[in-house]
C-alpha positions as CSV (number, residue, x, y, z in Angstrom):
1,M,-0.2,-0.4,0.1
2,K,1.1,3.1,-0.9
3,K,1.7,5.9,1.7
4,L,-0.3,9.0,1.4
5,I,1.2,12.3,1.9
6,T,-0.9,15.3,3.9
7,P,-0.4,18.5,4.0
8,Y,0.5,18.1,7.7
9,D,3.3,15.7,7.3
10,N,5.9,18.9,7.6
11,E,4.7,19.9,10.6
12,I,4.7,16.8,12.3
13,A,8.0,16.0,11.2
14,K,9.2,19.1,12.6
15,L,7.5,18.5,15.9
16,E,8.9,15.2,16.6
17,T,12.4,16.5,15.6
18,D,11.5,19.6,18.4
19,I,10.8,16.7,21.1
20,G,13.2,14.9,20.7
21,N,15.5,17.7,21.0
22,L,13.8,19.0,24.2
23,K,14.4,15.4,25.4
24,E,17.9,15.9,25.0
25,E,18.2,18.9,27.0
26,L,15.9,17.8,29.4
27,S,18.2,14.7,30.3
28,V,21.4,17.1,30.1
29,L,19.7,19.2,32.6
30,R,18.6,16.1,34.9
31,Q,22.2,15.0,35.0
32,R,23.6,18.7,36.2
33,R,21.3,18.8,39.2
34,V,22.0,15.0,40.0
35,N,25.4,16.5,39.8
36,F,24.9,19.4,41.9
37,L,22.9,17.7,44.4
38,C,24.2,14.1,45.3
39,P,27.4,14.7,47.8
40,F,29.5,11.6,46.6
41,K,31.3,11.5,43.1
42,I,32.4,8.8,41.0
43,G,35.7,7.0,42.4
44,V,34.5,7.8,46.0
45,T,34.8,4.6,48.4
46,L,31.8,4.4,50.1
47,V,31.2,2.4,53.5
48,N,27.4,0.8,54.2
49,N,26.1,0.3,58.1
50,K,27.1,-3.2,58.2
51,G,30.7,-2.1,57.0
52,K,30.7,-3.2,53.3
53,K,32.4,-1.1,50.7
54,A,31.5,0.0,47.2
55,E,33.2,1.8,44.7
56,V,30.9,4.6,43.1
57,T,30.5,3.8,39.6
58,G,27.5,6.5,38.3
59,I,25.3,8.8,39.7
60,Y,22.0,9.1,37.5
61,P,18.7,10.9,38.1
62,S,15.8,8.7,39.5
63,F,12.2,9.3,39.4
64,G,11.3,8.6,43.5
65,K,14.7,10.5,44.7
66,D,17.0,13.1,43.2
67,Y,19.9,10.8,42.6
68,R,20.6,6.8,42.2
69,I,23.9,5.6,42.9
70,K,25.6,2.6,41.5
71,G,28.4,1.4,42.4
72,R,31.0,-2.3,42.6
73,Y,31.4,-3.5,46.1
74,I,34.7,-3.9,46.9
75,L,36.2,-7.4,47.8
76,K,38.1,-8.7,51.0
77,N,41.7,-8.9,48.5
78,G,40.3,-5.6,47.9
79,G,39.9,-6.1,44.2
80,L,36.8,-4.5,43.0
81,G,33.5,-7.1,42.1
82,L,32.7,-7.6,38.4
83,A,28.7,-6.7,39.3
84,I,27.8,-3.1,39.5
85,H,24.8,-3.4,42.1
86,T,22.4,0.1,43.5
87,L,23.4,1.5,46.8
88,Y,20.3,1.9,48.4
89,D,19.8,4.9,51.0
90,W,18.8,2.1,53.1
91,D,21.4,1.0,53.5
92,G,23.3,3.7,55.1
93,W,26.2,4.3,52.5
94,K,28.5,6.7,53.8
């Protein structure tokens, strides 16, 4: 079936491009906000309330909180674990 061309197609395409550009700008601003609010930086070692250590590998925007922290646990031999985990507030990471 042949695609029908309407007088609205150009305007729809322009608006879709504008939406994509706005989403990209919003993403950049959300990340800047997270970087401003989060007291931790990537590469910092944190310790939770049970004494477990983790290195921060990423800080991301979150819908429920201001930011979400990801990290890799530090193993007993001092190396970094392979898996990346979300470091939750209730574990008391400091």
